[in-house]
C-alpha positions in Angstrom: -1.3 7.6 -13.6 -4.2 6.9 -15.9 -7.3 6.2 -13.9 -10.0 4.2 -15.7 -13.5 5.8 -15.3 -15.5 2.9 -16.9 -16.1 -0.3 -15.1 -15.3 -2.2 -18.3 -11.9 -0.7 -18.6 -10.9 -1.2 -14.9 -7.9 -3.5 -14.6 -7.8 -6.5 -12.4 -5.5 -4.7 -10.0 -8.1 -2.0 -9.5 -10.7 -4.5 -8.8 -8.6 -6.4 -6.3 -7.6 -3.2 -4.4 -11.2 -2.0 -4.5 -12.4 -5.3 -3.0 -9.8 -5.2 -0.3 -10.5 -1.6 0.6 -14.2 -2.3 0.7 -13.6 -5.2 3.0 -11.5 -3.0 5.3 -14.2 -0.4 5.5 -16.9 -3.0 6.2 -14.8 -4.6 9.0 -13.9 -1.2 10.5 -17.6 -0.1 10.4 -18.4 -3.1 12.6 -15.3 -2.8 14.9 -16.0 0.9 15.5 -19.4 0.3 17.1 -18.2 -0.8 20.6 -15.4 1.7 20.5 -17.9 4.6 19.8 -20.2 3.3 22.5 -17.4 3.4 25.0 -16.6 7.0 24.0 -20.3 8.0 24.4 -20.4 6.3 27.8 -17.2 8.0 29.0 -18.5 11.4 27.9 -21.8 10.8 29.6 -20.0 9.7 32.8 -17.7 12.7 32.8 -20.4 15.3 32.3 -23.7 14.0 33.5 -22.8 11.1 35.8 -23.8 11.8 39.4 -21.0 11.0 41.9 -23.5 10.5 44.7 -25.8 8.0 43.1 -23.8 5.7 40.8 -26.8 3.4 40.1 -28.8 6.1 38.4 -25.8 7.1 36.4 -25.2 3.5 35.4 -28.7 3.0 34.1 -28.6 6.3 32.3 -25.4 5.2 30.5 -27.0 1.8 29.6 -30.0 3.6 28.1 -27.7 5.9 26.1 -25.6 3.0 24.8 -28.8 1.2 23.7 -30.1 4.3 21.9 -26.8 4.9 20.1 -26.3 1.2 19.1 -29.3 1.2 16.7 -28.1 4.2 14.5 -24.5 2.9 14.6 -25.7 -0.6 13.4 -27.8 1.0 10.7 -24.8 3.1 9.6 -22.6 0.0 9.5 -25.1 -1.8 7.2 -25.3 1.3 5.0 -21.6 1.6 4.7 -21.2 -2.1 3.9 -24.1 -2.5 1.4 -24.0 1.0 0.0 -20.3 1.0 -0.3 -20.4 -2.3 -2.2 -23.0 -1.1 -4.6 -21.2 2.3 -5.2 -17.8 0.8 -5.6 -19.0 -2.0 -7.9 -20.5 0.7 -10.2 -17.5 3.0 -10.0 -14.6 0.7 -9.7 -11.3 2.4 -10.5 -12.8 5.9 -10.8 -11.5 9.0 -8.9 -14.8 9.3 -7.1 -14.5 5.8 -5.8 -11.0 6.4 -4.4 -12.0 9.7 -2.9 -14.9 8.0 -1.1 -12.6 5.3 0.2 -10.2 7.9 1.5 -13.0 9.8 3.3 -14.6 6.7 4.7 -11.3 5.2 6.0 -10.2 8.6 7.4 -13.4 8.9 9.4 -13.3 5.4 10.7 -9.6 5.5 11.6 -10.1 8.9 13.2 -13.0 7.6 15.4 -10.9 4.6 16.4 -8.0 7.0 17.4 -10.4 9.1 19.5 -11.6 5.9 21.2 -8.1 4.9 21.9 -7.1 8.2 23.4 -10.1 8.5 25.8 
């Protein structure tokens, strides 16, 4: 299949698929935040949560969730805005499709980890 490398030669089909995949990565980057926070909380509770004093373990988990929320939100913004800029410049190129594949694989993989824990 002949892949266009120039934005001017990208077909309408490539632009539509690129827009839909970008929208999927943007939505998944926001959906993944609470799922990742739940995974972090479960890992904290399994390894460092005290069985004798649940209140201290609870507030420790709340603190960790709050500290992890900020970087995850910044990452979601970076994926959304940075992805839009990158894919707008490289629509239809092999690098763009490869980045979509990597991004979606990581996001879906993290969601699968959240579902299994």
